[in-house]
N, C-alpha and C positions, 0 to 999 in steps of 0.2 A: 476485612480490609479491601477497598477498591484498588486493585493493583494498577489500573490505568491512571486513576487520579493521583496516586502516590508518585508514579513515574513522571506525570506531567508537572507536579510540584518540584520534583528533583531538577527539572530543566531550569527552573527559576533560581534554585539554591546555588546553581553553578555559575551564575552571572559574575563577571569579573569587574564590572564597572557600574555605570548608571544607565538604566533603560531610557531610551529616547524614541520618539515617534517621528517617522518620516513618511512623506507622501511620494508614491511612485506610480505613475500611470493611472492617476485618479483614485488609487487605493492607499490605505494607511497601513504601515507595517512597523512593528517594534524591533529595535536593535539594541544590543548591549554595546555601549560606548565605553572604551577603556584605553588606558595609556600603556604603551610599550616604549620605555625610554622617553624620548621627546615626541614620539609619534602618537596620534590618536587613531585607534582602530575601531571598527564596528563589526559586530557579528549578528546575523539575522536571528531573531527570536521567533517571530511568527506574525500572522495577520492580526490586525487590531480587532479583537473580539472581546466581549464582556468577560469571558472566562480567562483570557490572557491578562486583561487589565486587573482582574481580581487577584490573580496569583502574583503579579508584579507588586501590587499594593501590600501584599503580605510577605514580601521577600525576607524581611528580618526574622519573622516567626518561622518561615519555611526553613531558613538556614539553621536555626536553633534546633529544629526537630529532625535534621537530616539523618543522623545515625539511627534514631528510633524508627524512622520510616524504612530505612534499609533493612533493619532487622525484621520489621513487620512484613516487608515484601518477601524476604527469604522464607518466612513462615507460610505466607500465602502460597508461594510456589510449591512448597512441600505438600501443603494440603490439596492443592489442585492436582498434583501428580498422584497423590494417594487416592483421590476420587476418580481417577481414570481419565482426566483431561489429556489431550494429546500434547506431548512436549516434543522438543527437538533432539536429534542426536547431537553429540558433542561437536562434530565437524560443522554441521549446518548452524548450530547455535553460535559457535564462535565466529562464523562468517557473518551472520546477521548482526551480532553484537559489535563486530569491528566496523561494519558499514554504518551502524547507528552512531558509534562513538565518533566517527569522522564527520558526521552531520548530514548523512544522506537523507534521513526522514525529516529532520528539522528543516532542510532546504527544499522540501516538496516532493521527495521520492515517495512512491506509494507501492507497496508490495501487491502484486496481482498474481493470478494463477492459483495453483493448489495450496500454496502456503497461506494465502489470504483466506481461502475457503476453510482451512483447518481452524482458523482463528474465530470463525463464526460460532464455534461451540460456546465460547464465553460471551460473545455479544448477544446471542439469541437464546442461550440457556438450553442448547440441544446437546445430545451426545452422539458422536460419530463413531462408527466402527472403522477399524483399520482399512477394510476393503473399500468402504465409502470414502475415506479420506484420501485414497489414491496416493499413498506416500511417495514423495519425490525429493531428491536432493537439490533439484534445480530451483533457482531463485530468480524471479522476474520482477524487475523494478521499473515503474513507469513514472514519467513526470512531464508536465507541460513545458514546452520549449519557451513560451513567453514568460512563464513564472521563473524559469531558470535564468533568464536574462534580467528580469526585473528585480530580483532580490538583492543583487549587488554583493553577494557573498559566495564563498566557495568552501568545499569540504577541506578539512585539514586532518591528516594528510590527504593527498589526492586519492581518488578511488583506484586509479591505476597502481599507486603505491600499496594501498591496502590489499588489493587483489594479488599483486606480485608477491607480497610478504606471505600470503596464504597459498602460494604455489599455483596461482591461476595465470594463464597466458592468453592473449587475444587469439580468437579463432581467425584464421586467415580469411580474408575477403577480397573482393575485387580491388578495394582500396584499403590497404593495410593501415593507413593513418586514420581511417574512419571505422575501425572495428567496433561493433556494438555487442558482441558476444564473447564471453570468456570461459575457458574450460580449465578445470583443475588437472594438474599433471598427475597421472597414475590412476585416475578414474574418469567417469563421464559426467561428473557434476558440473553444471553450467550456471553462469550468471548472465542474464540478458537484460539490456536496457531498452526501453520502449518509450515512444512519445506519440501523441495523437497527430494524425495527418489531416489537414484542413484543405487539401487539394487532391487532384486526381493521382498525384505522385505519392507512392508509398516507399520513399527512398530512405535516406539516412540523414538525421539532423544532429546538430550539436546541442548539448545541454551544458552551458558554461558553468553553472553553479556546482554541478556534479563532476565536471572535468572529464566527461566521457561523451561518446556519440551514442545515438539511439536509433533503432529502427522505427520509422513512422508507420502507424497503422490507422486505418479507418475505424470508426466506432469507438476508439479508445477514449476520446474526449468524454463520451457519455459515461464510461465506466469510472473514470477517476475524478469526475467533477464532485466537489464537496466531500472529500474522503473523511474517514473517522479514525480516531486513535485506537490502537489495540496493543495488548501486551503479549510478547512472546514468553512462553513458559520455559525460561532458561536462566539458571543461576538465580539472581534476585529480580529477574524480569527485564525485558528489553522493550522500550517504547518504539512502536513503528506506526505507519499509516497503512490503512487498507481501504478498499472501496466500500461504499454503503452496501449492505447485503442485498437490498432490493435491486440495486443497479447491477450488482454482480450477477444475480440470478437471471435477469432479463438479457444481459450481455451474453451470458452463456448460451441462450437460445439463438442469438445472432451468430455467435462463433461456431456453434455446432453445425449449422447449415453451411457456413463458409468453408469449414474444414472438409466437408464431404467430397468436394471436388478438388482437393489438394493433397499434398504429401502427408498431411496429418489426419487423414480420414479416420484412422483408428482411434483418435482421441475424441471424436464426436460423441461417442457413447458416454464417455466420462463427463463431457460437458453437459449432456442432457441429464445424467444422474445427479450432478451437482445442482443444476437448475431445479430439478424436481424436489430434492431434499430441502432446499432453501425456500422455494415457493410454498411448499406445504407448511413449513414452520411460520413463514411470514404471513400467510393467509389467516393463521390463528392469532398471531401476536401483533402484527403490524399491517393489517389489511389496507389501510388508507395509504401508507407509504408505498406498498407494493402496487396498488392500483395507479398511483401517481407516476411511479417509475415506468410501468407498462405503457401508460398512455403517452408519456413523454417520448418513449421509443417509437410508438406507432405514429406519432406526429412528426417524426424526423424525416419521413420521406417514404416513397414507394419501395425502394430497395430494402429499407429497414423492415417494413411491413411484410414484404415477400419472404425475407429470411426468417423472421419470427414465425410467420404462418407455416412455412415448410417444416420447421422444427416442431411446432405444435401438432402437426399431422402425425409425427412419430412419437408424440407424448400425449395421448388423449387425456390422461388424468390431469396433467398440468393445464391443458387446454380448457378443461371443464372448470378448474379452479379460477383461472383468469377470466373466463366468460362470466362466471357467477359474480366476480368482483365488479366487473364493469357494467353489469345489468341490474345489480341490487341497489 
């Protein structure tokens, strides 16, 4: 059973009304239009793609098979666990499931960082060791500010309510009303919200659809552009979004060099390790996609090339792989 496809179909079976197509900012998006009393409400489904249209056209059949699919997903999760694929601890699984149920990933949220890296096991058919997976309880979620404004929908309940119910509190900042990082009471588990910065300022921006603020970072637009769906191995599966693996790998080369001169210098080694694992797998499985992602980053400017080049000097095997891809 394809766990991701089954979870995608589940999103259609949960429609409460009639799917309608709306244009926003020159793009088309699908919404679920339904009545609550005398009021008509809409809930964001997703961008207008052939895959979304196909699922919408099959909504009646999808609803009829809902229980069979749920049972199949539970079996699939048990099999994946038995085969040694990385799953989540109960606390992190319940956190991500609650964020998903509120609509975080439906509304454009993308898991980045180590939790995304762990999910490339299923996407690329590779097997990670626990030391390679760099286990962490922290959850990093990124989203485009412009998409968050454009979709015209919000999570329900709000993410602040979800996090508060799970004993998370905002981490104090210079502006408490604009907190972008949350910490769980009793341990050091954190949830951080991020968004791309398109200016010199890496400040804090609002993400209206998620109802939170986010730290703006350079290079993040490259990472979360055109994300893919993935399934968290927890209960009967949880549908999330993660970056494309080739972009994740190249982005790690950029971040590794950036961290060397900051307070997170110790994480640079982990960044290079994750980049190396993915680049080796992608060079075998998806060389064209890897070469395209690498070239796109090089074409983004001198600073990008300098950071990538600095990291490649510390990772000669990765450097040789990428050089071979671009010269063959």
